[in-house]
N, C-alpha and C positions, 0 to 999 in steps of 0.2 A: 504494500500500500504506500510505502514511502517513495517508491519510484513513481507512482501515479501522482503523488503530491508534487514531486519535482516537475513532472510533465505539465501539470496544471499551472505551476508558477511560470514555466517557460512560455506557455500559451498566453498567460496574462501579459507578459512582457511584449510578446509579438503582436498580440491584439491591440495593446496600447499604442505601439508604434504605428500600426496600420490605421488606427482610429485617428491619431494625430495627423498623419499624412492626409487622410480623407477630409478632416476638418480644414486643413490648409488649402486643399484643392477647392473645397466649397467656398471658402472666403475669397480666394483668388477669382473664382468664377463669378461671384457676386460683385466683386470690385471691377472686373472687366465689363460686366453687364451694365454697370452704371456709367462707364465711360463710352459705351457704344452709342452710335447714332440710332434712333428708333427705326429708321428705314432698313436697317440691316437685319432682316428677318431670319435668314439662315444662320448667321452667326449667333444671334440671340437664342434661337432654338437650340443650337448645339451647346451653348453655355448652360442653358436651362436643363437640358438633358444630362449634361455632365454633372451639374450640381445635384440633380435629383438622384442620379446613379450613385454618387459618392455619399449622399445623405443616407441612402438605404444601406450602403456598405458600412458606414460608420455606425448605424443602428445595430447591424448584425454584430459588429465588433464589440460594441458596448454591452450587448446582451451576453456575448461569450465571456466578457470580463466579469459581468455580474454573476453568472452561473458558476464560473470557476472560483471567484472569491467567496461565494456562498458555500461552495463545497469545501474550501479550505477552512472555513470557519466552523463547520459542523461535521462532526465525525459520522453521524448517521446519514447526512445528505451526501457526503463523500462516498460512503459505501454504496448508496443507491445509484449515484452517478457512475461509479466504477462498474457496477453490475449492468447498468443500462448500456454503457459503451462497449462492454466485452461480452455481451450476450451472443452466443453462437448462432442462434436462429436469425437474429437481426443481421448479423454479419453475412450469413449465407444468402438471405433475401437481397441484401444490397449488392452482393457480388453478382448474383444472377441477373438482377436488374441492370447493373452496369454492363454486363456482357451483352445483354439484349440491346441496350441503347447503343453500344459500340458497333454491333453488327448492323443495326439499322442505319447508323451514320455512314458506315462503309458502303452499304447497299445504295443509299441515296446519293452519295457523292462519288 
């Protein structure tokens, strides 16, 4: 279980870095949007799309940080999270789903 704690601590660090980068991109997108001429529809759309994409990405990172921190604070929640992530049935289902998605992508492209 101690190895899993170390893994969660590393994931918190990486997710924090990704969240900070996402917030920086969001701020830059909004700063550039203010400086744009209103007639530049395509550029404005792209910056809005980029800001929205990174907003969702930052939200996912903050959720991951919250879950990992909660697990590190509670021994019971840590045990439940460990069991959930290492459940053999879930791993098998995900592996089969990924294989089918990979085959579909290969067939389409």
